[in-house]
C-alpha positions in Angstrom: 79.6 -71.7 2.1 81.5 -74.1 4.4 84.8 -72.9 2.9 83.7 -69.3 3.4 82.8 -70.1 7.1 86.0 -71.8 7.7 88.5 -69.1 6.4 89.2 -67.4 9.6 90.4 -70.7 11.0 92.5 -71.2 7.8 93.9 -67.7 8.1 94.8 -68.2 11.9 96.5 -71.5 11.0 98.6 -69.8 8.3 99.7 -67.1 10.8 100.9 -69.8 13.3 102.6 -71.9 10.7 104.5 -69.1 8.9 104.9 -66.7 11.9 108.4 -65.8 11.2 107.8 -65.0 7.6 104.8 -62.9 8.5 106.8 -61.0 11.0 109.5 -60.3 8.4 106.7 -59.0 5.8 105.2 -56.8 8.5 108.5 -55.4 9.6 109.1 -54.4 5.9 105.7 -52.9 5.6 106.4 -50.9 8.9 109.8 -49.6 7.5 108.1 -48.5 4.2 105.3 -46.6 5.9 107.6 -45.3 8.7 110.2 -44.1 6.2 107.7 -41.2 5.4 108.8 -39.7 8.8 112.2 -39.1 7.3 111.7 -38.9 3.6 108.0 -37.5 3.4 106.8 -34.0 3.6 105.8 -32.7 7.1 103.6 -29.7 6.7 101.8 -27.6 9.2 98.4 -26.0 8.9 95.5 -24.8 11.0 91.8 -25.8 11.3 91.1 -22.2 10.1 93.0 -22.4 7.1 90.4 -24.5 5.3 90.1 -22.9 1.9 86.5 -22.3 0.6 84.9 -19.8 -1.9 82.8 -17.2 -0.4 81.9 -13.5 -0.9 83.7 -12.7 2.3 86.8 -14.3 1.0 86.4 -12.7 -2.3 86.2 -9.2 -0.5 89.3 -9.8 1.6 91.2 -10.8 -1.6 90.1 -7.6 -3.2 91.3 -5.6 -0.1 94.7 -7.4 -0.2 95.1 -6.6 -3.9 93.7 -3.1 -4.1 94.6 -1.5 -0.6 97.9 -0.5 1.0 98.8 -3.4 3.5 99.1 -2.5 7.2 102.7 -2.3 8.1 102.4 -3.0 11.7 101.2 -5.4 14.4 100.6 -4.0 17.9 101.3 -5.0 21.4 100.1 -3.3 24.5 102.0 -2.6 27.9 99.4 -2.2 30.6 100.6 -0.7 34.0 98.2 -1.0 36.9 98.1 0.2 40.5 94.9 -0.9 41.9 93.7 1.9 44.4 96.7 4.1 43.5 97.7 6.4 40.6 99.8 5.6 37.5 99.8 9.2 36.4 102.7 10.3 38.7 106.0 11.8 37.5 107.8 8.7 38.8 105.6 6.3 37.0 106.0 8.1 33.7 109.7 8.2 34.2 109.8 4.5 34.8 107.8 4.0 31.5 110.3 6.1 29.5 113.2 4.1 31.1 111.5 0.9 30.2 111.2 2.1 26.6 114.8 2.8 26.3 115.6 -0.5 27.7 113.3 -2.0 25.1 115.1 -0.2 22.3 118.4 -1.4 23.3 117.4 -5.1 23.4 118.4 -6.5 20.0 115.7 -9.1 20.0 113.0 -6.5 20.5 114.5 -3.6 18.5 114.9 -5.9 15.4 111.0 -6.5 15.5 110.0 -2.9 16.0 108.5 -0.9 13.2 110.8 1.6 11.6 109.8 5.1 12.9 108.4 5.8 16.1 107.6 2.2 17.3 106.4 3.0 21.0 103.9 5.6 22.2 102.0 6.0 25.5 100.9 8.9 27.7 104.4 9.3 29.0 105.5 10.1 25.5 102.9 12.8 25.2 103.9 14.3 28.6 107.6 14.2 27.6 106.6 15.6 24.2 104.9 18.5 25.8 108.0 19.0 28.0 110.4 19.1 24.8 107.9 21.6 23.1 108.2 23.9 26.1 111.8 24.0 25.5 111.2 25.2 21.9 108.0 27.3 22.2 107.5 30.6 24.2 106.5 29.8 27.9 103.2 31.5 27.3 100.3 29.4 28.8 98.1 30.7 26.0 100.3 29.1 23.3 99.2 25.5 22.6 102.2 23.1 23.1 101.5 21.3 19.9 104.1 20.6 17.0 102.4 19.7 13.8 104.5 16.9 13.0 104.0 13.2 12.4 104.7 10.6 15.1 107.9 9.7 13.5 109.3 13.2 14.2 108.9 12.7 18.0 112.1 13.6 19.9 114.5 10.6 20.7 113.8 8.7 23.8 116.9 10.1 25.4 115.7 13.7 24.8 112.4 12.8 26.4 113.9 11.3 29.4 116.1 14.4 29.7 113.3 16.7 29.5 111.4 15.3 32.3 114.6 14.8 34.4 115.2 18.5 34.1 111.8 19.3 35.6 110.5 19.0 39.2 107.6 16.7 40.1 105.3 19.7 40.4 106.2 21.0 36.9 105.6 17.5 35.5 102.2 17.3 37.3 101.3 20.6 35.5 102.3 19.0 32.2 100.3 16.0 32.9 97.1 18.0 33.7 97.5 20.0 30.5 98.0 16.7 28.3 95.0 14.9 29.8 92.7 17.9 29.3 93.1 17.9 25.5 91.8 15.6 22.8 95.0 15.9 20.7 98.6 16.6 21.7 100.1 14.9 18.6 97.9 14.3 15.5 96.3 10.9 15.8 97.1 10.5 19.6 94.2 11.1 21.9 95.5 10.9 25.5 92.1 9.2 26.4 93.0 6.3 24.5 95.8 5.3 26.7 93.5 5.5 29.8 90.7 3.3 31.0 87.0 3.8 30.4 86.5 4.8 34.1 88.9 7.7 33.8 87.3 11.1 34.1 88.6 13.6 31.5 90.9 16.2 33.2 91.6 14.1 36.3 95.2 13.6 37.0 94.4 10.2 38.8 94.2 6.8 37.1 94.7 3.3 38.2 95.9 2.1 34.9 97.2 3.0 31.4 98.5 1.4 28.4 101.5 2.0 26.1 101.3 0.9 22.4 104.1 -1.0 20.9 104.3 -1.2 17.0 106.0 -4.1 15.3 106.7 -5.1 11.9 103.9 -7.0 10.2 105.1 -10.6 9.4 102.7 -10.9 6.5 104.1 -8.0 4.7 107.7 -7.5 5.9 110.9 -9.5 6.2 110.0 -10.9 9.6 108.6 -14.1 11.0 105.8 -14.8 13.6 108.5 -16.4 15.7 110.6 -13.3 15.9 107.5 -11.2 16.9 106.5 -13.8 19.5 109.9 -13.8 21.0 110.1 -10.1 21.1 106.7 -9.8 22.8 107.7 -12.3 25.4 110.9 -10.2 26.1 108.8 -7.0 26.2 106.5 -8.7 28.8 109.4 -9.9 30.8 111.1 -6.4 31.1 107.7 -4.8 31.8 107.0 -7.0 34.7 110.5 -6.4 36.0 110.1 -2.5 35.8 106.7 -2.3 37.6 105.1 -4.2 40.5 101.9 -4.8 38.3 102.4 -4.8 34.6 101.7 -7.1 31.7 102.0 -7.3 27.9 99.2 -8.3 25.6 99.7 -9.1 21.8 99.0 -11.9 19.4 102.6 -13.2 19.9 102.0 -13.4 23.7 98.9 -15.4 23.2 100.6 -17.8 20.7 103.6 -18.2 23.0 101.5 -18.8 26.1 99.2 -21.3 24.4 102.2 -23.4 23.3 103.8 -23.2 26.7 100.6 -24.4 28.2 100.5 -27.5 25.9 104.1 -28.2 26.8 103.5 -27.7 30.6 100.3 -29.8 30.4 102.2 -32.8 28.8 105.0 -32.3 31.2 102.8 -32.7 34.1 100.1 -35.2 32.8 102.2 -37.5 30.7 103.6 -39.4 33.7 100.3 -39.6 35.2 98.7 -40.8 32.1 101.4 -43.4 31.4 101.1 -44.6 35.0 97.4 -44.9 34.8 97.7 -46.4 31.3 100.4 -49.1 32.3 98.7 -49.6 35.7 95.3 -50.5 34.3 97.0 -52.6 31.6 98.9 -54.4 34.3 95.7 -55.1 36.1 93.9 -56.2 32.9 96.7 -58.2 31.4 98.4 -59.4 34.6 101.4 -60.2 32.6 104.4 -58.1 31.6 105.3 -59.7 28.4 101.7 -59.2 26.9 101.8 -55.5 28.0 105.3 -55.1 26.3 104.0 -56.8 23.1 100.9 -54.7 23.0 102.6 -51.5 23.6 105.4 -52.3 21.0 102.8 -52.9 18.3 100.8 -49.8 19.4 104.0 -47.8 19.0 104.5 -49.0 15.5 100.8 -48.0 14.6 101.7 -44.4 15.5 105.0 -44.6 13.6 103.1 -45.8 10.5 100.4 -43.2 10.8 102.9 -40.3 11.1 104.7 -42.0 8.0 101.5 -42.2 5.9 100.7 -38.5 6.9 104.1 -37.5 5.7 104.0 -39.6 2.5 100.7 -38.0 1.6 101.8 -34.5 2.7 98.8 -34.1 4.9 99.2 -30.9 7.0 99.3 -31.4 10.8 96.1 -29.4 11.7 94.2 -29.4 15.1 91.4 -31.3 13.5 93.6 -34.4 13.3 94.2 -34.5 17.1 91.5 -37.2 17.4 93.1 -39.7 14.9 96.2 -40.9 17.1 94.1 -41.2 20.2 91.4 -43.1 18.3 94.1 -45.5 17.0 95.7 -46.0 20.5 92.2 -46.8 21.9 91.6 -49.3 19.0 95.0 -50.8 19.5 94.3 -51.4 23.2 90.9 -52.9 22.3 92.2 -55.1 19.5 95.3 -56.4 21.7 92.9 -57.3 24.6 90.6 -59.3 22.3 93.3 -61.3 20.7 95.2 -62.0 24.0 92.0 -62.7 26.1 90.6 -65.1 23.5 94.0 -66.8 23.4 93.9 -67.2 27.1 90.4 -68.6 27.0 91.5 -71.2 24.6 94.5 -72.1 27.1 91.8 -72.3 29.9 93.8 -72.8 33.1 91.1 -74.8 34.6 91.2 -77.3 31.7 92.8 -80.8 32.6 94.9 -80.9 29.5 96.6 -77.6 28.4 96.1 -76.6 24.7 99.3 -75.8 22.8 100.2 -72.1 22.2 99.8 -72.5 18.3 96.3 -74.2 18.7 95.2 -71.7 21.3 96.1 -68.8 19.1 94.3 -70.4 16.1 91.2 -70.8 18.2 91.4 -67.3 19.7 92.3 -65.4 16.4 89.7 -67.2 14.4 87.1 -66.3 16.9 87.7 -62.6 16.9 88.9 -62.2 13.4 85.7 -61.5 11.7 84.7 -58.9 14.4 88.1 -57.2 14.0 87.7 -56.9 10.3 84.2 -56.0 10.2 84.7 -53.2 12.9 87.8 -51.9 11.1 86.3 -51.9 7.6 82.8 -50.4 8.5 84.4 -47.6 10.5 87.3 -47.0 7.9 84.9 -46.9 5.0 82.6 -44.7 7.1 85.3 -42.1 7.9 86.5 -42.2 4.2 83.1 -40.6 3.2 84.6 -37.5 4.3 86.7 -37.4 1.1 83.7 -35.8 -0.7 83.9 -32.9 1.8 84.7 -29.5 0.0 87.2 -28.6 2.8 90.6 -30.2 2.6 90.9 -30.4 6.3 88.0 -32.6 6.5 89.1 -34.8 3.5 92.5 -35.2 5.1 90.8 -36.2 8.4 88.8 -38.9 6.6 91.8 -40.2 4.6 94.1 -40.4 7.6 91.5 -41.9 9.9 90.8 -44.6 7.4 94.4 -45.3 6.7 95.2 -45.5 10.4 92.3 -47.9 11.0 93.5 -50.2 8.4 97.0 -49.9 9.7 95.9 -50.9 13.1 94.0 -53.9 11.8 97.0 -55.1 9.8 99.3 -54.9 12.7 97.1 -56.2 15.4 95.5 -58.9 13.2 98.7 -60.0 11.6 101.8 -58.9 13.3 100.7 -59.2 17.1 99.4 -62.8 16.5 102.6 -63.8 14.9 104.8 -62.1 17.5 102.6 -63.5 20.3 102.8 -67.2 19.0 106.6 -67.0 18.6 107.0 -65.6 22.2 104.7 -68.2 23.6 106.4 -70.9 21.8 109.7 -69.9 23.2 108.7 -69.5 26.8 106.4 -72.6 26.9 109.1 -74.7 25.4 111.4 -73.6 28.3 109.0 -74.7 31.0 106.9 -71.6 31.7 103.3 -72.6 32.0 101.9 -69.4 30.6 98.3 -70.2 31.4 96.3 -67.2 32.9 92.6 -66.5 33.1 91.1 -63.9 30.7 89.8 -60.8 32.4 86.2 -61.5 33.5 86.6 -65.1 33.3 86.8 -66.9 36.8 85.5 -65.6 40.1 86.9 -62.3 40.3 85.2 -58.8 40.7 84.9 -58.3 36.9 83.1 -61.7 36.5 80.7 -60.8 39.3 80.0 -57.4 37.7 79.5 -59.0 34.3 77.2 -61.5 35.9 75.0 -58.7 37.3 74.8 -57.1 34.0 73.9 -60.5 32.3 71.1 -61.0 34.9 69.7 -57.5 34.4 69.6 -57.9 30.7 68.0 -61.2 30.7 65.4 -60.3 33.4 64.4 -56.7 32.5 65.6 -56.0 28.8 62.7 -53.9 28.1 63.2 -51.6 31.1 66.9 -51.1 30.2 66.0 -50.2 26.6 63.2 -47.8 27.6 65.4 -46.0 30.1 68.3 -45.8 27.7 65.8 -44.3 25.0 64.5 -41.9 27.6 67.9 -40.6 28.4 68.9 -40.3 24.9 65.8 -38.1 24.2 66.7 -36.0 27.1 70.4 -35.7 25.7 69.1 -34.8 22.4 66.8 -32.2 23.9 69.6 -30.6 26.1 71.9 -30.7 23.2 69.5 -28.7 21.0 70.7 -25.6 22.9 74.2 -26.4 23.0 76.9 -23.7 22.1 78.4 -24.2 18.7 80.7 -21.3 18.6 84.4 -20.8 18.8 85.8 -18.0 20.9 89.6 -17.4 20.7 89.8 -16.9 24.3 88.5 -20.5 24.9 92.0 -21.6 23.6 94.0 -19.6 26.2 95.1 -21.2 29.4 93.9 -20.1 32.9 95.8 -20.1 36.0 97.0 -23.5 37.1 95.4 -25.1 40.1 97.2 -24.8 43.5 98.3 -28.5 43.4 100.1 -28.1 40.1 101.9 -24.9 41.4 103.1 -26.8 44.4 104.8 -29.4 42.2 108.7 -29.5 42.3 110.4 -27.1 40.0 110.9 -29.5 36.9 107.2 -30.1 36.7 105.6 -27.0 38.1 103.8 -24.8 35.4 104.5 -21.2 34.7 102.2 -18.3 35.4 99.1 -18.0 33.1 97.3 -14.7 33.3 96.9 -14.1 29.6 93.1 -14.7 29.7 92.6 -12.4 32.7 94.7 -9.8 31.0 92.6 -9.8 27.8 89.4 -9.6 29.8 91.0 -6.8 31.7 91.8 -4.8 28.6 88.5 -5.5 26.8 86.5 -4.5 30.0 88.5 -1.5 31.1 90.0 0.2 28.0 88.6 2.1 25.0 89.2 0.2 22.0 92.2 1.5 19.9 94.8 0.3 17.6 94.2 -3.3 16.5 92.9 -5.5 19.2 90.7 -7.8 16.8 90.3 -6.4 13.5 87.5 -6.9 11.0 86.9 -5.1 7.8 84.2 -4.0 5.4 84.6 -3.5 1.7 82.2 -0.9 0.3 81.7 -1.0 -3.6 79.6 1.3 -5.6 79.3 5.1 -5.9 81.5 6.2 -2.9 81.4 9.7 -4.2 77.9 10.1 -3.4 77.3 12.8 -0.9 75.3 10.4 1.3 78.1 8.1 1.8 80.4 9.9 4.3 77.4 10.9 6.6 76.5 7.1 6.4 80.1 6.1 7.6 79.8 8.7 10.4 76.4 7.4 11.5 77.4 3.8 11.7 80.9 4.8 13.6 78.7 6.5 16.2 76.2 3.5 16.6 78.8 0.7 16.5 79.0 -0.3 20.1 77.9 -3.9 20.1 80.7 -6.3 21.4 82.8 -3.1 21.8 83.0 -2.6 18.1 84.6 0.6 16.8 85.1 1.9 13.4 88.8 2.7 13.6 89.6 3.6 10.0 87.3 4.7 7.2 87.3 7.6 4.7 85.2 9.7 7.1 87.6 9.1 10.0 90.6 9.9 8.0 89.0 13.0 6.5 88.2 14.5 9.9 91.5 13.6 11.4 93.4 15.3 8.5 91.2 18.2 8.3 91.9 18.9 12.1 95.5 19.8 11.2 95.4 20.7 7.6 93.8 24.2 6.9 93.5 23.6 3.1 91.6 20.5 3.3 89.4 21.8 6.0 88.7 25.0 3.7 87.9 22.5 0.8 85.4 20.6 2.9 83.7 23.8 4.2 83.4 25.1 0.7 81.4 21.9 -0.3 79.6 21.5 2.9 76.0 22.9 2.4 74.4 21.2 5.5 77.1 21.9 8.1 77.6 18.3 9.0 81.5 18.5 8.2 81.5 16.5 5.0 81.3 17.6 1.3 77.8 17.5 -0.4 79.3 18.0 -3.9 82.5 17.4 -5.8 83.5 14.7 -3.3 86.0 13.2 -5.7 87.9 16.4 -5.6 88.3 16.1 -1.7 89.4 12.6 -2.3 92.1 13.8 -4.7 93.3 16.4 -2.2 93.5 13.7 0.6 95.7 11.6 -1.7 97.8 14.6 -2.2 98.4 15.3 1.6 98.4 11.7 3.1 98.9 9.4 0.2 99.8 6.3 2.2 96.9 6.9 4.7 94.4 7.4 1.9 95.4 4.3 0.1 94.5 2.3 3.2 90.8 3.4 3.1 90.2 4.5 -0.6 90.8 2.7 -3.8 91.6 4.9 -6.9 91.7 3.2 -10.4 94.2 3.9 -13.1 91.7 6.4 -14.7 91.6 8.2 -11.3 88.0 7.1 -10.3 87.0 6.0 -7.0 85.5 2.3 -7.0 85.6 1.1 -3.5 86.3 2.1 0.2 87.4 0.2 3.2 86.5 0.3 6.8 88.6 -1.2 9.6 86.6 -2.3 12.6 88.2 -2.9 16.0 86.5 -5.2 18.5 86.7 -6.7 21.9 89.5 -9.2 22.5 87.2 -11.7 24.1 84.3 -11.7 21.4 83.7 -14.8 19.6 84.2 -15.1 15.8 80.5 -15.6 15.3 79.4 -12.6 17.5 82.1 -10.4 15.5 80.7 -11.6 12.2 77.2 -10.7 13.1 78.1 -7.3 14.5 80.2 -6.4 11.5 77.5 -7.6 9.1 75.1 -5.3 10.9 77.3 -2.3 10.4 77.5 -3.2 6.7 73.9 -3.5 6.4 73.5 0.0 8.0 75.8 1.5 5.5 73.7 0.0 2.6 70.6 1.4 4.1 72.0 4.9 4.1 74.0 5.1 0.9 73.7 3.7 -2.7 76.6 1.1 -2.2 77.1 -2.5 -1.4 79.0 -3.3 1.7 80.5 -6.8 2.5 81.7 -7.7 6.0 85.1 -9.5 5.8 88.5 -9.7 7.5 90.0 -12.6 9.5 87.5 -12.9 12.3 84.6 -12.8 9.8 86.2 -15.4 7.5 87.0 -17.6 10.6 83.4 -17.5 11.5 82.3 -18.4 7.8 84.9 -21.3 7.7 83.8 -22.4 11.2 80.1 -22.6 10.2 80.9 -24.5 6.9 83.4 -26.6 8.8 80.7 -27.5 11.6 78.0 -28.0 8.9 80.4 -30.3 6.9 81.4 -32.4 10.0 77.9 -32.9 11.3 76.9 -33.9 7.6 79.8 -36.2 7.5 79.2 -37.5 10.9 75.6 -38.4 9.6 77.0 -39.8 6.4 79.5 -41.9 8.4 76.7 -43.4 10.4 74.7 -44.0 7.4 77.5 -45.8 5.6 78.4 -47.8 8.6 74.7 -48.8 8.9 74.5 -49.8 5.3 77.7 -52.0 5.6 76.4 -53.6 8.9 73.0 -54.5 7.4 74.7 -55.9 4.3 77.2 -57.7 6.4 74.6 -59.4 8.7 72.2 -60.0 5.9 75.1 -61.9 4.0 76.4 -63.9 7.0 73.3 -64.5 9.1 70.3 -63.8 6.7 69.4 -61.0 9.2 70.1 -57.4 8.1 68.1 -56.1 11.0 71.1 -57.1 13.3 73.0 -54.3 11.6 70.4 -51.8 13.1 70.6 -53.4 16.5 74.4 -53.3 16.5 74.6 -49.6 15.6 71.8 -48.5 17.9 73.9 -48.4 21.1 76.4 -46.3 19.4 73.9 -43.8 18.4 72.3 -43.7 21.8 75.6 -43.3 23.6 76.4 -40.3 21.3 73.1 -38.7 22.4 74.0 -39.3 26.0 77.3 -37.6 25.2 75.7 -34.6 23.7 73.3 -34.1 26.6 76.2 -34.2 29.0 78.3 -31.8 27.0 75.3 -29.3 27.2 75.1 -29.7 31.0 78.9 -29.2 31.5 78.7 -26.2 29.0 81.2 -27.9 26.6 80.7 -26.5 23.0 79.7 -28.9 20.2 81.7 -27.2 17.4 84.3 -28.3 14.8 86.8 -29.1 17.6 84.6 -31.4 19.7 82.6 -32.9 16.9 85.7 -34.4 15.6 86.7 -35.8 19.0 83.2 -37.5 19.1 84.3 -39.5 16.2 86.2 -41.5 18.9 82.7 -42.6 19.9 81.8 -43.9 16.5 85.1 -45.8 16.1 85.1 -47.3 19.5 81.3 -47.9 19.7 81.1 -49.8 16.4 84.2 -51.9 17.6 82.7 -52.5 21.0 79.3 -53.4 19.5 80.6 -55.7 16.9 82.7 -57.7 19.2 80.0 -58.3 21.7 77.3 -59.1 18.9 79.7 -61.6 17.2 80.5 -63.3 20.4 76.7 -63.5 21.4 75.9 -65.3 18.0 78.9 -67.6 18.3 78.0 -68.6 21.8 74.3 -69.0 20.9 75.1 -72.1 19.0 76.9 -73.6 22.0 74.4 -72.9 24.8 70.7 -74.0 25.2 69.5 -70.8 26.9 69.8 -67.3 26.2 70.8 -66.6 29.7 73.8 -68.8 29.4 74.7 -67.3 26.1 74.6 -63.8 27.6 76.6 -64.7 30.7 79.5 -66.3 28.6 79.4 -63.3 26.2 79.7 -60.8 28.9 82.2 -62.6 31.0 84.5 -63.2 28.1 84.1 -60.4 25.6 82.6 -57.9 28.0 85.6 -58.4 30.4 87.9 -57.5 27.5 85.7 -54.5 26.7 85.8 -53.3 30.4 89.7 -53.6 30.3 89.8 -51.6 27.1 87.3 -48.9 28.4 89.2 -48.6 31.7 92.7 -48.1 29.9 91.2 -45.7 27.5 89.2 -43.6 29.8 91.9 -43.5 32.4 94.8 -42.8 29.9 93.2 -40.2 28.0 90.6 -38.8 30.5 93.5 -37.6 32.7 93.9 -34.8 30.0 91.0 -33.0 31.7 93.7 -32.0 34.2 95.6 -30.1 31.4 96.3 -26.3 31.5 95.6 -26.0 27.9 91.7 -25.7 27.2 91.7 -27.8 24.0 93.4 -30.5 25.9 91.0 -30.3 28.9 88.1 -30.6 26.5 89.6 -33.5 24.6 90.3 -35.4 27.8 86.7 -34.7 29.1 84.9 -35.6 25.8 87.2 -38.5 25.2 86.6 -40.0 28.8 82.9 -39.5 28.6 82.7 -40.9 25.1 84.5 -44.2 26.2 82.4 -44.7 29.3 79.1 -44.1 27.5 80.0 -46.3 24.6 81.1 -49.1 27.1 77.9 -48.9 29.1 75.6 -48.8 26.0 77.4 -51.8 24.5 77.6 -54.1 27.7 74.1 -53.0 29.1 71.9 -51.8 26.2 73.1 -54.2 23.4 72.6 -57.5 25.2 69.1 -56.2 26.2 68.4 -55.5 22.5 69.7 -58.9 21.5 67.6 -60.5 24.2 64.4 -58.9 23.0 65.2 -59.7 19.3 65.8 -63.4 20.2 62.4 -63.5 22.2 60.7 -61.7 19.5 62.1 -64.3 16.9 61.2 -67.2 19.2 57.6 -66.0 19.6 57.3 -65.4 15.8 58.7 -68.8 15.0 56.1 -70.3 17.6 53.3 -68.4 16.1 54.3 -69.6 12.6 54.3 -73.2 13.9 50.9 -72.9 15.4 49.6 -71.3 12.3 51.0 -74.0 10.0 49.8 -76.7 12.3 
C-alpha cells in the first residue's frame, strides 16, 4: 500500500528526470494523431441523419421506391408595397423584366427546371394578353388555352404583349384574371395573392412568384448550386423592387452559414481578448499562458486527427466536444501550474528548485486529474450502446478527447514546464509567483468568506441548494423539448453590431421575418414544408376518394393543406378533360364528384391522360392493380417538426376512420420528429447512464483509497444539483431542453466532476496537515478554489461571449455553456465544502458515540 500511495511522487520524479525524452515521445504521439487531419477521412453529416428503423422510415422508403420522384424544388419571390398596390401594370411589367434577367443569368438559368420554371400573376396576365391576340376579341369567349404550363409563351412574347397595351387595357386583363379560379390549368390566381386579398379586387399589398429549380436529390445538380442560384435571385429581386425578398431552402441554408461566419468574425476577437485577458490576470505570467495555450492547441489538433482517423462525421451534436476539452485544458493547466507555484512559495525563506517544485505540485494533483478524466471518459463512453450512430460517435470522440487532454496536460505540459523553468531560473530569473487565491488578494478574501460560510452554516447552505434544485426541477418539468427549424435562423443583428466598421459589420438578416410573413399572409401552395402520407390497402374502395376530400377540407391545423392526392388530381384533370369528367359522372351515384363503382377503371384513364402526375399519387403494380396511394401535405414554414408530425398523423387517422385502409404519416418533417424524439430520449438515457457510471466509479475509487465509498456520492451531488439549477434557469429563459442543448449540458458533467474531484482531493490531503476543519477548508479553498475560480472565469468569459452571436445555435451554446460553468463552480466551491464539513462532523460524532459506548 505504501508503494501504491507513493506512485504519484514516483511518476512526477520520472517526468522531471526524463523530461526531454518525454517531450519527444509526446511530440511523436501528437504527430501520429494529428496526421489524421491530412491522411484521415473527413466526413460531414447532420444531427437529423441519425439512422433508425421506424414505420415512418419504411413508408418513406416505399414512397421513394414506388412513386415518381418530385423533379423540382421551389423558391418564392415576394413583392410588397405596404399601403400600396402591387397589381399595377408597372409592377407586373417590372416582374416580367425581372424574370427575363433571371433567365439570362447563367448561375440561375443552370439551376432552373426545364420547361416553364417561373410563374406568377404577371405571367397569367401576360398569358391572357397573348391569348387575346389569338382568340376573337369577344368578351364572352374565355381567354383560356388548354395547354400545359410548359407551353406558355416565351418571356419576350409576354413582355411584348403587355408593352403593346395601354395601362387601362392591362388593368382590364388584371381584373379578368383575378376574378377566375383558373386561367391556366393548375394555376389559381388566388394562390399568388395574400390571404387578406378579396376575390375580384384589383388592389393587393403583396404577391408572390414561384420559381422552380431542379431537385438535387434526383437530378444532376448540387445543393450548393441551388443555394447560389437562390442567393442570386434574391439579389436581383431586391434590386428590381423597393421591397422584395426571396425565400427557399437555399436562402435559409446560405443565411445560416453566413450568420455563423459573421458571428465568429465579430465574436472571435472579443472571445480571444477575454480569454487571454482573464488568463493574464489568473496566471500573471506570459510564459505560462503561452505554454498552456500551445498544449491546448495540440489537444484540438489531436482531437480533429482522431475524428478523421475514425471517419467520424462532423455533426452538430459534436459541437460541445472541443469546447469541453478547451475548458478542461484550462482547468488542468491551472491546477498543475498553481500547485507548482505553491511549492515554490515566494514567501518561503529558501526557494524550492523547479524540479522539486514540479514533483510536489504534479504529485499533488495527479490522482485528481486521472480520476476526473477516467470517470468522465468512461461515463461518456457508455454512449457507445446507443442505437443512434451520432450518439455513439459523440461518446467515442468525447472519451478519446478527455484521454488526450489528460495525456498532454499530465505528461507533456509538466515536461515542457520543467524544461522552461530550468532554463530561466538557471539564467537568473527568480520565477517565484503566488498561486491565484494564495496571499492577500481579492480572490483570497473571497475564498475566505466562502470557507467561513461553509464552516459556520453548512446545513443552511445544503438546504438552500436542495430547495433551489427542487425548484429548478419543477420549472424544468414544463420545459420545451421541441426543435423548430426557424429556431436555427438568424434574426436582425443588434444596432451596435451594424455600427461596426465594414470588415466586421454583419449583413442583413431578415430571413426569419420573411418566413413568418409568408406563413402568416399567404395561402399555402407549392412546397413550403412538405410531409407525406402513404395509404395502403383497398384504395379502389368507393369510400376512399370521399375520405381524401373530407380530410383535405378539414386539414387546417398549423396551416396544413393536402396539396397532392388522387382526389385532388382527379378533380384537377376532370376540370379540363371532358372524357374523364364523363367517366366519373357515369360512375357517380351520389353526386359527390367521385366514382362509386369501377374506381380502378377511372384510375386507368388517369394514367392514360397524365401518366407522370398519376405516378406521383398512385402506385400501380406489374399486374395493373392499385396497392397504395400517396398524399402530399404542405405546412407552415414556421411550424415545428413535432407539431407537423402530430398534425399529419391526425390526417392519417381520419383517413383510416373513413375508409378501409391504413395510412402512415411520413416525409422529412415527420422523420425528423421521430429522430428528434428518439435522439432526445437516447441522450437523456445516456445522460443518466453517464451519471450512474461516474457514481459507480467514484464510490469504487473512494472505497478503495479511503475506505469511504460514500464520498463518491458527496463528490457527485454538487454536479447533479448544478444541473438542476441549470435546467430551471433554461426554463425561465425559455431555452429548449432538446437534443441540441442536452449535449451542451454534458459540459456540466465534464467540468463538474473535474472541479469536484480536485476540491475533494485537496480537502482530504489538507485534512492530514491541519488540526481543525476550518483551517483545512481555508487552505483547500484558497489554493484549489482559487484555481477553480480562474478556470471558471476563463471558460465562462471565453465561451459565454457566444451569447452575442447572430446565429441562434451559437447564442444558445454560449448561454448554456456560461450558465453551466458558473453553476458548476458555485456548487463545487460552496456546496461541496459544506457537504464535506457535515460529513466530517457526523463522523466525529459517530466516533465519539462509539467511544462512549465502548467505554
